[in-house]
C-alpha positions in Angstrom: -52.6 -52.5 -4.0 -50.6 -52.9 -0.8 -50.0 -50.1 1.6 -46.7 -49.2 0.1 -47.4 -48.8 -3.2 -50.3 -46.1 -2.3 -48.2 -44.4 0.6 -47.2 -41.7 -1.6 -49.9 -41.2 -3.8 -49.2 -37.4 -4.7 -46.2 -38.8 -6.6 -48.2 -40.7 -8.4 -49.8 -37.8 -9.7 -46.7 -35.7 -10.2 -45.1 -38.6 -12.1 -48.0 -39.2 -14.1 -48.2 -35.4 -15.2 -44.9 -34.9 -15.9 -44.6 -38.1 -17.9 -47.5 -37.4 -20.3 -46.4 -33.6 -20.2 -43.0 -35.2 -21.8 -44.9 -37.7 -24.3 -46.6 -34.6 -25.6 -43.4 -32.2 -25.8 -41.6 -35.1 -27.7 -44.0 -34.9 -30.5 -43.8 -31.4 -30.9 -39.8 -31.3 -30.4 -38.5 -34.5 -32.1 -34.7 -33.3 -32.2 -34.6 -33.1 -28.5 -36.2 -36.5 -28.1 -33.5 -37.8 -30.4 -30.9 -36.0 -28.3 -32.4 -37.3 -25.0 -32.6 -40.6 -26.8 -29.0 -40.9 -27.9 -28.2 -39.8 -24.2 -29.9 -42.4 -23.0 -29.2 -45.5 -25.5 -25.4 -44.3 -24.8 -25.4 -44.9 -21.3 -28.0 -48.2 -21.7 -25.5 -49.7 -24.1 -22.2 -49.4 -21.7 -24.3 -50.9 -19.2 -25.2 -53.5 -21.1 -21.7 -54.4 -22.9 -20.3 -53.8 -19.6 -22.6 -56.8 -18.2 -21.5 -58.9 -21.4 -18.0 -58.8 -20.6 -18.7 -59.8 -16.9 -20.6 -62.7 -18.3 -17.5 -63.3 -20.2 -15.4 -63.4 -17.6 -17.6 -66.0 -16.1 -17.4 -68.5 -18.9 -19.6 -67.6 -21.6 -18.6 -67.8 -25.2 -16.6 -65.3 -27.4 -19.7 -64.1 -29.1 -20.9 -62.5 -25.8 -17.5 -60.9 -25.5 -18.1 -59.4 -28.9 -21.4 -58.3 -27.9 -20.1 -56.6 -24.8 -17.4 -54.7 -26.8 -19.5 -53.6 -29.5 -22.0 -52.5 -26.8 -19.4 -50.2 -25.3 -18.1 -49.0 -28.5 -21.4 -47.7 -29.6 -22.2 -46.3 -26.4 -19.1 -44.4 -26.5 -19.9 -43.1 -30.0 -23.4 -42.2 -29.0 -21.9 -40.3 -25.7 -19.1 -38.4 -27.5 -21.0 -36.3 -30.0 -24.9 -36.2 -28.9 -26.1 -33.8 -32.0 -24.4 -36.2 -34.1 -25.9 -39.4 -32.6 -29.0 -38.0 -32.6 -29.0 -37.4 -36.1 -27.7 -40.8 -37.0 -29.4 -42.7 -34.5 -31.8 -44.5 -36.9 -28.3 -45.5 -39.2 -26.2 -46.5 -36.0 -29.2 -48.4 -34.2 -29.5 -50.5 -37.6 -25.5 -51.2 -37.7 -25.8 -52.2 -34.1 -29.3 -54.2 -34.6 -27.5 -56.0 -37.6 -24.3 -56.7 -35.7 -26.1 -58.2 -32.7 -28.1 -60.2 -35.0 -25.3 -61.6 -36.6 -23.6 -62.6 -33.4 -26.9 -63.6 -31.9 -27.4 -66.1 -35.0 -24.1 -67.6 -34.3 -24.5 -67.8 -30.7 -28.0 -70.0 -31.5 -25.7 -72.1 -33.9 -23.3 -72.7 -31.3 -25.9 -73.4 -28.5 -28.4 -75.7 -31.3 -27.3 -79.2 -29.7 -28.4 -77.6 -26.3 -31.8 -79.4 -25.2 -32.6 -76.2 -23.0 -32.0 -73.8 -25.7 -34.9 -73.4 -27.9 -33.0 -72.2 -31.3 -35.7 -72.4 -33.9 -37.3 -68.7 -32.0 -34.1 -67.4 -31.5 -32.9 -67.8 -35.3 -36.4 -66.2 -36.1 -35.7 -63.3 -34.1 -32.5 -62.7 -35.3 -33.5 -62.6 -38.8 -36.6 -60.5 -38.0 -33.2 -58.0 -36.4 -31.5 -58.2 -39.8 -34.4 -57.3 -41.5 -35.5 -54.5 -39.2 -31.9 -53.3 -39.7 -32.1 -53.3 -43.5 -35.4 -51.5 -43.2 -33.8 -48.6 -41.5 -30.8 -48.5 -43.8 -33.5 -48.0 -46.5 -35.5 -45.7 -44.9 -33.7 -43.7 -42.3 -36.1 -41.1 -41.8 -38.9 -43.4 -41.0 -36.2 -44.9 -38.9 -36.5 -41.4 -37.0 -39.8 -40.9 -37.1 -40.7 -44.2 -35.7 -38.1 -43.6 -32.6 -39.6 -40.2 -31.8 -43.3 -41.6 -31.9 -42.5 -44.6 -30.0 -40.7 -42.8 -27.2 -43.6 -40.1 -27.3 -46.3 -43.2 -27.0 -44.1 -44.8 -24.1 -44.0 -41.7 -22.1 -47.7 -41.0 -22.7 -48.4 -44.3 -21.8 -46.3 -44.7 -18.6 -47.9 -41.8 -17.7 -51.6 -43.0 -17.8 -50.4 -45.9 -16.2 -49.0 -44.0 -13.2 -52.3 -41.8 -13.2 -54.3 -45.0 -13.0 -52.3 -46.1 -10.1 -53.1 -42.7 -8.5 -56.7 -43.1 -9.2 -56.9 -46.5 -7.6 -54.9 -45.5 -4.7 -57.1 -42.2 -4.0 -60.5 -44.3 -4.6 -58.8 -46.9 -1.9 -58.3 -44.0 0.5 -61.6 -42.7 0.1 -63.0 -46.1 0.6 -61.2 -46.3 4.1 -62.4 -42.6 5.2 
């Protein structure tokens, strides 16, 4: 670990504890976690959609433009009504995953003759996206619980990672003394 990584080790401890507590909070407050997830997903989709539209303006295919417009519209939908978005997050995500998978499948066939583009993994990935979206449509409650659980585990895991960095930095500074 370099000097810059350990220069503010107290912040590593604070961040790690906040992440772990946030992860535990998510497990006991799933609706709040869904609201936060809806807000985060809305912002991320608008940023990603803008990036796709910029890529299209530089000569990418119309499929990229379609993804960009779709991402921005879904992002705006999420941000305009967070409560509804949180409740319908699994279904909206399933629609988004389905639409993205279909567009990406079309792009894979569009690029199948490109020697630099491995079509087979892309096609398999898009079919997995379609299957995932169908499963979420069939079992939306499971989708909701899965999103909440994954967010909670992610926050706790990220917090443990930062706590590990704090411990390593503390040991390193003790060794220097």
